[in-house]
ROMIPA-451200 format. One record per residue: x, y, z of N, C-alpha, C, O in turn. Coordinates in steps of 0.001 Angstrom, whole numbers, padded with zeros to 6 digits, always signed. Layout:
REM residues N
XYZXYZXYZXYZ/...
REM end
This chain:
REM residues 112
+014797+019064-021588+015434+019374-020331+014560+020348-019551+014094+021350-020095/+014341+020048-018279+013521+020883-017429+014292+022130-017028+015463+022044-016658/+013638+023300-017099+014331+024534-016729+014370+024670-015206+013475+024210-014497/+015422+025310-014732+015615+025519-013304+014713+026648-012829+014620+027691-013475/+014050+026436-011697+013197+027464-011129+014080+028474-010399+014866+028093-009532/+013958+029752-010740+014794+030786-010136+014019+031686-009176+014516+032742-008782/+012807+031278-008796+012012+032049-007843+012682+031936-006464+012795+030835-005924/+013130+033071-005887+013857+033010-004621+013064+032363-003487+013641+031653-002664/+011773+032592-003433+010968+031999-002363+010905+030479-002493+010944+029766-001490/+010808+029992-003708+010782+028544-003936+012141+027936-003589+012212+026887-002949/+013211+028596-004011+014564+028101-003708+014774+028045-002197+015278+027047-001682/+014392+029103-001482+014568+029127-000029+013725+028055+000652+014165+027435+001620/+012508+027838+000143+011655+026796+000708+012266+025406+000496+012229+024568+001396/+012823+025166-000681+013478+023884-000959+014697+023702-000048+014924+022617+000487/+015464+024756+000118+016641+024681+000995+016217+024412+002436+016833+023602+003128/+015189+025077+002873+014704+024897+004240+014269+023448+004477+014591+022862+005511/+013548+022881+003530+013109+021492+003660+014299+020543+003720+014308+019604+004515/+015294+020785+002886+016486+019922+002865+017259+020037+004174+017715+019030+004715/+017410+021254+004686+018118+021441+005953+017346+020753+007071+017945+020080+007909/+016027+020913+007095+015212+020268+008129+015383+018754+008088+015446+018100+009129/+015457+018210+006895+015609+016764+006732+016998+016278+007175+017122+015189+007734/+018019+017069+006930+019401+016643+007191+019956+017154+008521+021066+016784+008905/+019208+017991+009224+019718+018649+010429+020147+017647+011492+019451+016675+011784/+021321+017921+012062+021800+017111+013177+022637+017989+014088+023174+019016+013672/+022737+017564+015336+023559+018268+016311+025008+017843+016092+025296+016664+015883/+025907+018811+016141+027337+018550+015978+028054+018734+017303+027707+019604+018101/+029043+017914+017520+029916+018142+018668+030935+019222+018284+031117+019534+017107/+031576+019769+019276+032628+020759+019061+033721+020161+018179+034228+020825+017274/+034085+018901+018446+035141+018223+017672+034719+018031+016214+035537+018192+015308/+033451+017690+015980+032981+017507+014603+033025+018816+013832+033409+018842+012663/+032630+019903+014487+032663+021208+013820+034098+021640+013544+034381+022217+012494/+034988+021369+014464+036405+021661+014245+036915+020896+013029+037656+021441+012211/+036517+019643+012915+036933+018808+011785+036379+019335+010453+037082+019331+009443/+035126+019784+010455+034537+020371+009246+035315+021616+008845+035611+021816+007667/+035647+022459+009830+036423+023670+009558+037794+023354+009002+038258+024008+008068/+038445+022351+009574+039766+021960+009074+039681+021504+007619+040531+021859+006802/+038658+020719+007300+038488+020235+005921+038143+021379+004971+038622+021423+003838/+037313+022300+005442+036891+023425+004611+038072+024325+004237+038135+024839+003120/+038999+024512+005167+040127+025410+004942+041440+024657+004742+042520+025217+004932/+041342+023403+004363+042513+022549+004191+043555+023154+003255+044754+023075+003521/+043099+023755+002163+044038+024299+001174+044507+025713+001518+045456+026219+000919/+043841+026349+002481+044214+027715+002843+044018+027916+004349+043098+028625+004758/+044869+027304+005175+044683+027373+006627+044850+028768+007222+044466+028992+008370/+045413+029710+006468+045563+031067+006993+044432+031991+006532+044502+033202+006741/+043407+031437+005916+042269+032226+005445+041607+032930+006633+041472+032324+007696/+041191+034186+006483+040566+034921+007597+039318+034228+008159+039038+034330+009353/+038576+033531+007307+037389+032823+007788+037773+031664+008701+037018+031321+009611/+038921+031065+008474+039390+029972+009331+039632+030510+010736+039225+029891+011719/+040285+031646+010831+040529+032255+012135+039207+032650+012798+039042+032471+014005/+038272+033181+012021+036967+033555+012578+036233+032330+013129+035637+032398+014204/+036271+031227+012408+035638+029998+012879+036342+029477+014124+035685+029085+015089/+037662+029470+014112+038421+029004+015275+038113+029858+016509+037944+029330+017607/+038041+031178+016322+037723+032065+017440+036310+031784+017956+036089+031735+019166/+035365+031602+017052+033984+031286+017430+033938+030009+018263+033217+029935+019259/+034712+029004+017851+034758+027747+018594+035401+027930+019968+034956+027339+020952/+036444+028748+020026+037083+029013+021323+036121+029732+022277+036113+029463+023478/+035316+030645+021734+034376+031408+022550+033170+030585+022986+032477+030955+023934/+032916+029477+022308+031729+028666+022585+032091+027187+022740+031602+026344+021988/+032942+026877+023706+033395+025490+023815+032288+024511+024200+032419+023311+023959/+031203+025005+024792+030124+024116+025219+028807+024415+024507+027752+023935+024922/+028867+025208+023435+027661+025565+022706+027076+024375+021957+027763+023393+021675/+025804+024490+021648+025150+023516+020785+025314+023994+019350+025049+025157+019044/+025744+023111+018486+025918+023443+017082+025040+022516+016255+024940+021321+016533/+024409+023080+015242+023546+022306+014363+024040+022452+012938+024468+023529+012524/+023979+021364+012193+024494+021322+010836+023441+020723+009917+022833+019702+010235/+023235+021360+008786+022322+020838+007777+022862+021128+006394+023708+022004+006215/+022367+020385+005415+022814+020548+004034+021597+020770+003147+020579+020096+003300/+021705+021713+002224+020607+021993+001310+020644+021040+000127+021615+020310-000072/+019571+021060-000654+019483+020214-001847+020550+020587-002879+020931+019755-003702/+021030+021824-002841+022044+022269-003795+023434+022351-003157+024286+023122-003598/+023650+021543-002112+024958+021284-001496+025562+022434-000694+026771+022462-000466/+024733+023377-000266+025212+024366+000694+025098+023747+002071+024154+023010+002357/+026064+024048+002921+026032+023567+004295+025814+024764+005218+026315+025861+004974/+025055+024520+006280+024729+025565+007233+025091+025058+008628+024760+023930+008995/+025774+025903+009398+026094+025600+010792+025535+026749+011620+025719+027921+011291/+024841+026384+012716+024179+027400+013537+024364+027077+015018+024292+025918+015429/+024602+028117+015807+024715+028010+017264+023603+028868+017876+023697+030095+017850/+022550+028247+018426+021436+029039+018954+021791+029897+020161+021215+030971+020337/+022725+029451+020996+023083+030246+022172+023645+031611+021780+023414+032605+022469/+024368+031652+020695+024956+032906+020225+024147+033534+019087+024435+034652+018659/+023136+032810+018599+022353+033237+017430+023290+033655+016295+023149+034719+015692/+024251+032768+016033+025223+033009+014968+025345+031759+014125+025183+030639+014609/+025634+031972+012858+025823+030829+011990+026585+031200+010743+026807+032375+010450/+026986+030168+010008+027691+030361+008750+027088+029420+007712+026476+028408+008052/+027269+029765+006461+026929+028880+005358+028178+028725+004513+029030+029613+004490/+028290+027614+003826+029422+027427+002929+029099+026341+001921+028266+025465+002155/+029778+026428+000807+029756+025371-000198+031209+025151-000596+031878+026059-001090/+031679+023942-000375+033087+023608-000611+033545+024102-001981+032959+023754-003006/+034592+024911-001985+035181+025397-003225+034420+026511-003915+034864+027008-004951/+033268+026921-003359+032457+027952-004011+032425+029232-003201+032715+030307-003725/+032074+029129-001927+031993+030341-001120+031514+030052+000282+031143+028927+000615/+031528+031093+001098+031093+030996+002476+030654+032373+002941+031063+033390+002380/+029827+032396+003960+029362+033682+004465+028671+033545+005800+028479+032442+006312/+028305+034671+006349+027599+034732+007625+026125+034458+007371+025558+034935+006388/+025512+033696+008251+024093+033423+008161+023340+034673+008605+023432+035091+009759/+022607+035251+007689+021879+036490+007960+020607+036205+008763+020294+035050+009052/+019890+037251+009114+018717+037133+009984+017688+036136+009458+017176+035326+010230/+017379+036174+008187+016376+035265+007618+016811+033806+007785+015991+032946+008106/+018086+033534+007570+018609+032191+007734+018632+031754+009186+018325+030604+009500/+019000+032681+010084+019019+032357+011511+017613+032069+012022+017408+031152+012817/+016653+032854+011564+015261+032628+011951+014790+031265+011463+014125+030534+012197/+015133+030928+010239+014758+029616+009696+015383+028495+010522+014719+027501+010816/+016652+028645+010898+017313+027615+011695+016644+027466+013060+016448+026342+013522/+016294+028565+013710+015607+028497+015003+014304+027726+014866+013989+026871+015694/+013541+028035+013807+012254+027374+013595+012434+025882+013292+011682+025049+013797/+013414+025553+012481+013665+024157+012140+014067+023368+013388+013580+022259+013612/+014951+023943+014193+015395+023267+015418+014211+023069+016359+014060+021997+016944/+013366+024098+016511+012196+023986+017385+011230+022915+016871+010682+022140+017654/+011027+022877+015557+010124+021886+014968+010646+020469+015143+009883+019541+015407/+011951+020317+014993+012568+018984+015107+012806+018568+016552+012948+017380+016841/+012851+019538+017461+013095+019302+018880+014318+018408+019111+014254+017402+019818/+015439+018812+018487+016677+018042+018675+017651+018822+019509+018753+018344+019780/
REM end
C-alpha cells in the first residue's frame, strides 16, 4: 500500500490543480441550491445564515466553484474577495488569504 504524502505544499499544489480543472462559474440560484443541500440536516446552523446573508448582499456577484482531489469544495466571489470551503459532513470554513489568492490566480489563468 502506498503511503499518503503529508507535505503541505504538495497537498496544496494537488488541490490547486484539481480546483483549476473543475472550476466553473455558478449562478446565484446554483449557489443557493448548494447551500440548501449543505445545510439540509441543520437549516438553523449559523453558517447557513452567513451564506444566505452573503448571497443577499451579492445578488449579482460572480461566484466560482471548484472541487479538490480530496473532495473539498471551494466557492469564491472575486468582487468581494470572499470565499468558503466545505466538505459535506466533515467541516466548513472561511477561505483564508492563501486560498483567496490561489482562486484569483486560477480564475485569471482560466479566463472564465
